[in-house]
C-alpha positions as CSV (number, residue, x, y, z in Angstrom):
1,M,0.1,0.0,-0.1
2,G,2.8,2.5,-0.1
3,P,4.4,4.1,3.1
4,Q,2.3,4.3,6.0
5,M,2.8,6.1,9.5
6,P,2.7,4.6,12.7
7,L,-0.4,3.1,14.4
8,S,-1.9,3.1,10.9
9,V,-4.2,-0.1,10.5
10,Q,-4.4,-2.7,7.8
11,L,-7.2,-2.0,5.2
12,P,-9.7,-4.9,3.8
13,D,-9.0,-5.4,0.3
14,T,-12.8,-4.7,-0.2
15,A,-12.3,-1.0,0.3
16,S,-12.1,0.7,-2.8
17,F,-14.4,3.2,-4.9
18,D,-14.9,0.9,-7.6
19,N,-17.0,-1.1,-5.3
20,F,-18.7,1.7,-3.1
21,Y,-22.2,2.5,-4.5
22,A,-23.2,5.9,-3.7
23,G,-26.4,6.0,-4.5
24,P,-27.4,9.0,-2.5
25,N,-24.1,9.9,-1.7
26,A,-22.2,10.8,-4.9
27,E,-21.3,14.4,-4.4
28,A,-19.6,13.0,-1.2
29,A,-17.9,10.2,-2.6
30,A,-16.2,12.9,-5.9
31,A,-15.2,14.9,-2.8
32,V,-13.7,12.4,-0.9
33,Q,-11.8,10.8,-4.2
34,R,-10.6,14.2,-5.3
35,L,-8.9,14.6,-1.9
36,A,-7.4,11.0,-2.0
37,H,-5.9,11.8,-5.5
38,G,-4.3,15.5,-4.4
39,A,-6.7,17.4,-6.5
40,E,-7.7,18.8,-4.0
41,R,-6.1,19.7,-0.2
42,A,-9.3,20.8,1.8
43,P,-10.2,18.3,4.4
44,V,-13.3,16.4,4.5
45,L,-16.0,15.7,7.2
46,L,-18.2,12.7,6.4
47,H,-21.0,12.7,9.0
48,G,-24.2,10.2,9.1
49,P,-25.6,7.4,10.6
50,D,-23.9,3.8,10.9
51,G,-24.0,1.7,7.7
52,S,-24.0,5.2,5.6
53,G,-20.6,4.4,3.8
54,K,-18.7,6.9,6.0
55,T,-15.7,3.8,6.9
56,H,-15.5,2.5,3.2
57,L,-15.0,5.8,2.1
58,L,-12.6,6.6,4.4
59,Q,-10.2,3.3,3.6
60,A,-10.7,3.4,0.1
61,A,-9.0,7.3,0.4
62,I,-6.2,5.8,2.4
63,R,-6.0,3.0,-0.3
64,V,-5.9,5.6,-3.3
65,A,-3.5,8.0,-0.9
66,A,-0.8,5.3,-0.2
67,K,0.0,5.5,-3.8
68,R,1.9,9.3,-3.3
69,G,3.0,9.3,0.1
70,A,2.3,8.2,3.7
71,V,-1.0,7.6,5.1
72,A,-2.5,6.9,8.1
73,Y,-6.4,5.6,9.1
74,L,-7.0,5.1,12.4
75,P,-10.3,3.6,13.1
76,L,-10.8,5.5,16.5
77,A,-14.1,3.5,18.2
78,A,-11.7,0.1,18.0
79,L,-8.9,2.1,19.2
80,Q,-10.6,2.9,22.9
81,P,-9.7,4.8,25.7
82,A,-7.9,7.2,22.9
83,T,-5.1,9.1,24.4
84,P,-3.1,11.4,23.0
85,A,-0.2,9.1,22.3
86,L,-2.2,7.7,19.5
87,L,-1.7,10.8,17.1
88,E,2.1,10.8,17.7
89,G,4.3,10.2,14.7
90,L,1.0,11.1,12.0
91,D,2.0,14.5,11.4
92,Q,3.9,13.8,8.2
93,A,1.3,12.3,6.4
94,A,-0.2,13.1,3.0
95,L,-3.5,12.1,4.2
96,L,-4.9,11.5,7.5
97,A,-8.3,9.7,8.0
98,L,-9.9,9.8,11.4
99,D,-13.1,7.3,12.1
100,D,-15.3,7.8,14.3
101,I,-13.8,11.2,15.2
102,D,-16.6,12.4,17.6
103,L,-16.1,9.8,20.0
104,C,-13.0,11.2,21.3
105,C,-13.4,14.8,21.5
106,S,-14.7,14.8,24.6
107,D,-11.3,14.3,26.2
108,R,-9.8,17.5,26.6
109,D,-5.8,16.2,26.4
110,F,-6.7,14.1,23.2
111,A,-8.4,17.3,21.8
112,L,-5.9,19.7,22.2
113,A,-3.4,16.7,20.7
114,L,-5.7,16.6,17.7
115,L,-6.2,20.2,17.3
116,R,-2.1,20.4,17.2
117,L,-2.0,17.8,14.6
118,L,-4.7,19.2,12.5
119,D,-2.7,22.4,12.0
120,T,0.7,20.7,11.7
121,L,-0.9,18.6,9.0
122,R,-2.1,22.0,7.2
123,M,1.4,23.8,7.2
124,R,3.3,20.5,6.1
125,N,0.9,20.8,2.9
126,G,-0.9,17.2,4.3
127,S,-4.6,17.0,4.5
128,Y,-7.4,14.9,6.8
129,L,-10.7,13.3,6.4
130,L,-12.9,12.8,9.3
131,A,-16.0,10.6,9.8
132,S,-18.4,11.0,12.5
133,T,-21.8,10.2,13.8
134,L,-22.3,13.7,13.9
135,S,-22.2,16.8,12.2
136,A,-19.5,19.7,13.2
137,D,-22.0,21.9,14.7
138,R,-23.2,18.8,17.2
139,I,-20.3,17.5,18.6
140,V,-19.9,17.6,22.3
141,D,-19.5,21.2,23.5
142,T,-16.4,20.0,25.5
143,V,-14.6,20.5,22.3
144,P,-11.9,23.4,22.6
145,A,-13.6,26.5,20.3
146,D,-10.1,25.9,18.1
147,L,-11.1,22.6,17.2
148,R,-14.8,22.9,16.8
149,T,-13.7,26.1,14.6
150,R,-11.4,23.2,12.1
151,F,-14.3,21.0,11.6
152,S,-16.7,23.3,10.8
153,A,-13.8,24.4,7.9
154,C,-14.0,21.2,7.0
155,A,-16.4,20.5,3.9
156,Q,-18.8,18.7,5.1
157,F,-21.5,15.6,3.9
158,S,-23.9,14.0,5.6
159,L,-24.3,10.8,4.0
160,K,-27.6,9.1,3.8
161,P,-28.6,5.0,4.1
162,L,-29.1,3.4,1.1
163,D,-32.8,2.3,1.0
164,D,-34.4,-0.8,0.0
165,A,-34.3,-0.4,-3.7
166,E,-30.5,0.5,-3.5
167,L,-29.5,-2.0,-1.9
168,G,-31.0,-4.4,-3.8
169,T,-28.6,-2.8,-6.6
170,L,-25.7,-3.1,-4.7
171,L,-26.4,-6.6,-3.7
172,Q,-26.8,-7.7,-7.2
173,T,-23.8,-5.4,-8.9
174,R,-21.7,-7.0,-5.7
175,A,-23.2,-10.3,-6.8
176,R,-22.6,-10.1,-10.8
177,H,-18.6,-8.8,-10.3
178,R,-18.7,-12.5,-8.3
179,G,-20.4,-14.5,-11.4
180,L,-24.0,-14.7,-9.6
181,E,-27.2,-14.5,-10.2
182,L,-29.1,-12.8,-7.4
183,P,-32.7,-13.2,-8.4
184,N,-35.3,-10.3,-7.4
185,E,-37.0,-12.8,-4.9
186,V,-34.0,-13.6,-3.4
187,V,-32.6,-9.8,-2.8
188,E,-36.2,-9.2,-1.1
189,F,-36.0,-12.2,0.8
190,L,-32.4,-11.2,2.0
191,L,-33.8,-7.5,2.3
192,R,-36.6,-9.3,4.8
193,R,-34.7,-11.4,6.8
194,L,-31.1,-9.7,7.2
195,P,-30.5,-6.6,8.9
196,R,-29.9,-3.4,6.6
197,R,-26.6,-2.9,7.1
198,I,-24.1,-3.2,4.0
199,P,-21.6,-5.3,6.1
200,T,-24.1,-7.7,7.2
201,L,-25.5,-7.9,3.5
202,M,-21.8,-8.1,2.2
203,D,-21.2,-11.4,4.3
204,A,-24.2,-13.0,3.5
205,L,-23.1,-12.8,-0.3
206,E,-20.0,-13.5,0.4
207,T,-21.0,-16.8,2.4
208,L,-23.7,-17.7,-0.3
209,D,-21.0,-17.4,-3.4
210,H,-19.0,-20.0,-1.3
211,A,-21.7,-22.1,-0.7
212,A,-23.1,-21.8,-4.5
213,L,-19.9,-22.9,-5.8
214,S,-19.2,-25.9,-3.8
215,A,-23.1,-26.9,-4.2
216,Q,-22.9,-25.7,-7.8
217,R,-25.9,-24.4,-7.6
218,R,-28.0,-21.2,-8.7
219,L,-29.3,-19.1,-5.7
220,T,-32.7,-19.3,-5.0
221,V,-35.1,-19.2,-1.6
222,P,-34.3,-22.5,-0.8
223,F,-31.0,-22.6,-1.5
224,V,-30.4,-19.5,0.5
225,T,-32.4,-20.8,3.5
226,Q,-30.7,-23.9,3.4
227,A,-26.9,-21.8,3.2
228,L,-27.9,-19.3,5.7
229,P,-29.6,-21.2,8.6
230,A,-30.2,-17.9,10.9
231,L,-32.6,-17.0,7.9
232,A,-35.4,-19.8,8.2
233,P,-38.4,-19.5,9.7
234,P,-38.4,-20.3,13.7
235,A,-40.1,-23.8,13.0
236,A,-38.1,-24.8,9.8
237,R,-34.8,-25.0,12.3
238,T,-33.5,-27.7,13.3
239,T,-33.2,-27.6,17.1
240,P,-30.7,-30.2,18.5
241,G,-31.8,-33.2,20.4
Protein backbone atom coordinates (compact mmCIF):
# COMPACT_ATOMS: atom_id res chain seq x y z
CA MET A 1 0.00 0.00 0.00
CA GLY A 2 2.98 2.33 0.08
CA PRO A 3 4.44 4.08 3.14
CA GLN A 4 2.26 4.22 6.21
CA MET A 5 2.52 6.01 9.50
CA PRO A 6 2.77 4.36 12.94
CA LEU A 7 -0.46 2.81 14.21
CA SER A 8 -2.16 2.89 10.83
CA VAL A 9 -4.44 -0.12 10.41
CA GLN A 10 -4.34 -2.80 7.73
CA LEU A 11 -7.24 -2.17 5.39
CA PRO A 12 -9.56 -4.84 3.97
CA ASP A 13 -9.16 -5.61 0.27
CA THR A 14 -12.81 -4.69 -0.28
CA ALA A 15 -12.27 -1.01 0.54
CA SER A 16 -12.18 0.72 -2.85
CA PHE A 17 -13.96 3.43 -4.76
CA ASP A 18 -14.75 0.96 -7.55
CA ASN A 19 -17.03 -1.13 -5.36
CA PHE A 20 -18.58 1.74 -3.41
CA TYR A 21 -22.22 2.13 -4.42
CA ALA A 22 -22.74 5.85 -3.95
CA GLY A 23 -26.52 6.03 -4.37
CA PRO A 24 -27.59 9.31 -2.72
CA ASN A 25 -23.99 10.01 -1.63
CA ALA A 26 -22.38 10.62 -5.02
CA GLU A 27 -21.32 14.18 -4.20
CA ALA A 28 -19.57 13.07 -1.02
CA ALA A 29 -17.84 10.18 -2.79
CA ALA A 30 -16.57 12.51 -5.52
CA ALA A 31 -15.17 14.96 -2.95
CA VAL A 32 -13.37 12.17 -1.09
CA GLN A 33 -11.90 10.86 -4.36
CA ARG A 34 -10.52 14.30 -5.21
CA LEU A 35 -8.90 14.52 -1.79
CA ALA A 36 -7.48 11.00 -2.09
CA HIS A 37 -5.93 11.75 -5.50
CA GLY A 38 -4.45 15.03 -4.30
CA ALA A 39 -6.62 17.11 -6.62
CA GLU A 40 -7.77 19.08 -3.58
CA ARG A 41 -6.29 19.63 -0.15
CA ALA A 42 -9.30 21.05 1.68
CA PRO A 43 -10.17 18.58 4.47
CA VAL A 44 -13.45 16.68 4.41
CA LEU A 45 -15.77 15.66 7.25
CA LEU A 46 -18.33 12.93 6.57
CA HIS A 47 -21.17 12.46 9.01
CA GLY A 48 -24.11 10.12 9.13
CA PRO A 49 -25.50 7.01 10.81
CA ASP A 50 -23.82 3.62 10.94
CA GLY A 51 -24.04 1.81 7.63
CA SER A 52 -24.06 4.96 5.49
CA GLY A 53 -20.60 4.29 4.01
CA LYS A 54 -18.30 6.56 6.02
CA THR A 55 -15.77 3.88 6.87
CA HIS A 56 -15.71 2.47 3.33
CA LEU A 57 -14.93 5.91 1.88
CA LEU A 58 -12.18 6.61 4.41
CA GLN A 59 -10.52 3.28 3.74
CA ALA A 60 -10.85 3.67 -0.03
CA ALA A 61 -9.26 7.11 0.17
CA ILE A 62 -6.31 5.84 2.16
CA ARG A 63 -5.69 3.02 -0.33
CA VAL A 64 -5.52 5.57 -3.15
CA ALA A 65 -3.51 8.21 -1.28
CA ALA A 66 -0.92 5.61 -0.21
CA LYS A 67 0.34 5.61 -3.82
CA ARG A 68 1.65 9.15 -3.41
CA GLY A 69 2.88 9.34 0.16
CA ALA A 70 2.62 8.33 3.79
CA VAL A 71 -0.90 7.71 5.06
CA ALA A 72 -2.67 6.61 8.21
CA TYR A 73 -6.16 5.38 9.00
CA LEU A 74 -7.28 5.23 12.62
CA PRO A 75 -10.62 3.60 13.58
CA LEU A 76 -10.95 5.43 16.87
CA ALA A 77 -13.95 3.39 18.04
CA ALA A 78 -11.68 0.34 18.05
CA LEU A 79 -8.77 2.12 19.74
CA GLN A 80 -10.44 3.21 22.96
CA PRO A 81 -9.42 4.71 25.24
CA ALA A 82 -8.12 7.30 22.79
CA THR A 83 -5.11 9.08 24.22
CA PRO A 84 -2.79 11.72 22.74
CA ALA A 85 -0.20 8.97 22.25
CA LEU A 86 -2.35 7.57 19.40
CA LEU A 87 -1.61 10.69 17.37
CA GLU A 88 2.16 10.71 17.77
CA GLY A 89 4.15 10.48 14.55
CA LEU A 90 1.19 11.19 12.27
CA ASP A 91 2.08 14.75 11.32
CA GLN A 92 4.04 13.62 8.24
CA ALA A 93 1.03 12.05 6.54
CA ALA A 94 -0.01 13.12 3.07
CA LEU A 95 -3.50 12.05 4.16
CA LEU A 96 -4.76 11.16 7.62
CA ALA A 97 -8.18 9.51 8.01
CA LEU A 98 -9.80 9.50 11.45
CA ASP A 99 -12.95 7.43 11.87
CA ASP A 100 -15.52 8.00 14.65
CA ILE A 101 -13.91 11.28 15.63
CA ASP A 102 -16.90 12.32 17.75
CA LEU A 103 -16.19 9.50 20.22
CA CYS A 104 -12.92 11.02 21.36
CA CYS A 105 -13.17 14.79 21.35
CA SER A 106 -14.76 15.02 24.80
CA ASP A 107 -11.31 14.15 26.22
CA ARG A 108 -9.64 17.53 26.46
CA ASP A 109 -6.07 16.21 26.27
CA PHE A 110 -6.87 14.23 23.14
CA ALA A 111 -8.74 17.18 21.62
CA LEU A 112 -5.79 19.55 22.15
CA ALA A 113 -3.36 17.00 20.70
CA LEU A 114 -5.66 16.58 17.71
CA LEU A 115 -5.85 20.34 17.20
CA ARG A 116 -2.05 20.56 17.11
CA LEU A 117 -1.86 17.62 14.72
CA LEU A 118 -4.40 19.03 12.27
CA ASP A 119 -2.66 22.40 12.23
CA THR A 120 0.73 20.78 11.65
CA LEU A 121 -0.63 18.66 8.81
CA ARG A 122 -1.95 21.72 7.03
CA MET A 123 1.35 23.58 7.47
CA ARG A 124 3.19 20.61 5.92
CA ASN A 125 0.80 20.37 2.95
CA GLY A 126 -0.91 17.25 4.24
CA SER A 127 -4.64 16.92 4.66
CA TYR A 128 -7.19 14.97 6.64
CA LEU A 129 -10.45 13.14 6.22
CA LEU A 130 -12.76 12.79 9.21
CA ALA A 131 -15.85 10.69 9.87
CA SER A 132 -18.39 11.24 12.61
CA THR A 133 -21.89 10.20 13.52
CA LEU A 134 -22.54 13.86 14.32
CA SER A 135 -22.10 16.94 12.16
CA ALA A 136 -19.45 19.48 13.21
CA ASP A 137 -21.97 21.76 14.90
CA ARG A 138 -23.34 18.90 17.02
CA ILE A 139 -20.05 17.51 18.33
CA VAL A 140 -20.02 17.93 22.11
CA ASP A 141 -19.49 21.34 23.67
CA THR A 142 -16.41 20.16 25.54
CA VAL A 143 -14.40 20.33 22.30
CA PRO A 144 -12.07 23.36 22.44
CA ALA A 145 -13.36 26.25 20.35
CA ASP A 146 -10.35 26.17 18.01
CA LEU A 147 -10.96 22.48 17.24
CA ARG A 148 -14.64 23.12 16.51
CA THR A 149 -13.46 25.81 14.10
CA ARG A 150 -11.22 23.28 12.30
CA PHE A 151 -14.14 20.85 11.99
CA SER A 152 -16.46 23.56 10.71
CA ALA A 153 -13.88 24.58 8.10
CA CYS A 154 -14.03 21.11 6.53
CA ALA A 155 -16.15 20.43 3.49
CA GLN A 156 -19.01 18.61 5.20
CA PHE A 157 -21.21 15.92 3.69
CA SER A 158 -24.16 14.21 5.35
CA LEU A 159 -24.25 10.58 4.21
CA LYS A 160 -27.61 8.89 3.88
CA PRO A 161 -28.18 5.12 4.21
CA LEU A 162 -29.26 3.31 1.05
CA ASP A 163 -32.97 2.55 0.74
CA ASP A 164 -34.20 -0.96 -0.10
CA ALA A 165 -34.09 -0.41 -3.86
CA GLU A 166 -30.51 0.88 -3.65
CA LEU A 167 -29.47 -1.98 -1.36
CA GLY A 168 -30.98 -4.41 -3.87
CA THR A 169 -29.00 -2.83 -6.70
CA LEU A 170 -25.85 -3.01 -4.60
CA LEU A 171 -26.40 -6.70 -3.82
CA GLN A 172 -27.01 -7.60 -7.45
CA THR A 173 -24.03 -5.57 -8.65
CA ARG A 174 -21.68 -7.20 -6.14
CA ALA A 175 -23.14 -10.61 -7.02
CA ARG A 176 -22.46 -10.06 -10.73
CA HIS A 177 -18.86 -9.14 -9.92
CA ARG A 178 -18.60 -12.57 -8.32
CA GLY A 179 -20.16 -14.29 -11.32
CA LEU A 180 -23.46 -14.88 -9.49
CA GLU A 181 -26.98 -14.23 -10.64
CA LEU A 182 -29.05 -12.90 -7.74
CA PRO A 183 -32.75 -13.02 -8.65
CA ASN A 184 -35.10 -10.30 -7.42
CA GLU A 185 -36.97 -12.71 -5.15
CA VAL A 186 -33.72 -13.64 -3.40
CA VAL A 187 -32.83 -9.98 -2.94
CA GLU A 188 -36.25 -9.31 -1.41
CA PHE A 189 -35.88 -12.35 0.86
CA LEU A 190 -32.47 -11.21 2.11
CA LEU A 191 -33.69 -7.68 2.78
CA ARG A 192 -36.66 -9.02 4.74
CA ARG A 193 -34.61 -11.38 6.88
CA LEU A 194 -31.29 -9.56 7.39
CA PRO A 195 -30.43 -6.25 9.05
CA ARG A 196 -30.19 -3.54 6.40
CA ARG A 197 -26.48 -3.02 7.06
CA ILE A 198 -24.08 -3.21 4.16
CA PRO A 199 -21.39 -5.22 6.03
CA THR A 200 -24.01 -7.80 7.10
CA LEU A 201 -25.40 -8.09 3.58
CA MET A 202 -21.93 -8.41 2.06
CA ASP A 203 -20.99 -11.13 4.55
CA ALA A 204 -24.15 -13.02 3.58
CA LEU A 205 -23.31 -12.63 -0.11
CA GLU A 206 -19.82 -14.01 0.45
CA THR A 207 -21.27 -17.02 2.28
CA LEU A 208 -23.73 -17.61 -0.56
CA ASP A 209 -20.95 -17.33 -3.14
CA HIS A 210 -18.95 -20.09 -1.45
CA ALA A 211 -22.03 -22.25 -0.91
CA ALA A 212 -23.21 -21.92 -4.52
CA LEU A 213 -19.74 -22.72 -5.86
CA SER A 214 -19.41 -25.76 -3.60
CA ALA A 215 -22.88 -27.13 -4.39
CA GLN A 216 -22.90 -25.98 -8.04
CA ARG A 217 -26.35 -24.53 -7.43
CA ARG A 218 -28.18 -21.42 -8.53
CA LEU A 219 -29.25 -18.94 -5.86
CA THR A 220 -32.89 -19.58 -5.06
CA VAL A 221 -34.82 -18.80 -1.89
CA PRO A 222 -34.81 -22.49 -0.74
CA PHE A 223 -31.07 -22.76 -1.39
CA VAL A 224 -30.35 -19.44 0.38
CA THR A 225 -32.37 -20.64 3.38
CA GLN A 226 -30.30 -23.82 3.44
CA ALA A 227 -27.00 -21.95 3.06
CA LEU A 228 -27.93 -19.36 5.70
CA PRO A 229 -29.87 -21.35 8.33
CA ALA A 230 -30.36 -18.29 10.53
CA LEU A 231 -32.75 -16.93 7.88
CA ALA A 232 -35.13 -19.87 8.10
CA PRO A 233 -38.41 -19.38 10.02
CA PRO A 234 -38.04 -20.66 13.62
CA ALA A 235 -40.28 -23.67 12.98
CA ALA A 236 -38.10 -24.75 10.07
CA ARG A 237 -34.84 -24.71 12.01
CA THR A 238 -33.43 -27.95 13.31
CA THR A 239 -33.25 -28.03 17.08
CA PRO A 240 -30.46 -30.19 18.54
CA GLY A 241 -31.95 -33.21 20.28
